[in-house]
N, C-alpha and C positions, 0 to 999 in steps of 0.2 A: 860615356865612359872614357873615350879617347882624350877628352879635355880635362879629366880629373887626375891630378898627380897622385900616385900611390907611394907614400913614404916607405922606404926600405932601408935596412941597416944590416951591418954585419955584427953579430953578437960576439960576446967574449969567447964563445965556443967555436967561432969561425964560421957558423952557419949564417945564411942570408935569411932575413926575416922581412915580412911585409905587414902592412896595416890592413886588417880586414874591415875596419871602420871606413877607411877611404874607399874600399871596393863597394861597400854598402851605399855610401853617398853617391858614387858613380852610377850604381844600378837603380837608385831611387827607392831603396828599401830601408826600413828602420834598423839602426844599429842595435837598439836595445834588445829586440827580439833575437837577432843573430848572436849577440853577446851571451844571452841566456843559453841559447842552443850550443854555442861553443863550449861554455863552461859546464854544461850537462853531459857533453860527449866525453867518454873516458879517454879516447885517443887524443882528440884535439886539446882538451883541458890539460893533459899531461905535458904538452909541449908549448903552451902559452908562455910568453915572457913579456916583461915590460921593459922597454928601452927608453931612456930619456933622450929626447930629440929637441933640437932648437926649432921652435915653431913661432913665427912672429916675433923673433928676438928673445923668446923666453924658453927655458927648459921645461918641456912637458913630458910626462910619462905616457907612453903610447903602448897599448896592448898590441902585441905582434905574434904572428904565427910563422913557423919556418916555411920557406917558399915551397918545399915539397908537399906541404899539407894543403896548398891552394886548390888543386883539382878535387880532392875529396870533400873539402868544405863547400866549394862552389856547386858540387852535385847535390847538396842538400837544399839549395835555394830553389823554392818553388815558384815565386812570383817576383817579377821586376816591374818597374814603372812602364806604362804603355809606350811612352816615347822612346825608351831604351829598346823595347822589343821591336819597335818599328825600324830601328837602325840595324837590327840583327841580320 
């Protein structure tokens, strides 16, 4: 996880947002399952935003959550890759 950059941005509302997809990649878990879980959660889904970021020289829309939602979302994750657990 320490080697995985996590895109972050300040939204038009002045809040700091992070990419949960990048966290999933760092933890070795599938983004698809977490995306479904985030969108099904009434609190998390209400604060999801998409921010266009420059990635690889191209503008890409990235699903982001406000940084204050990170602890609550991370507590919902049950399994991570064994090699990440070993670093814990």
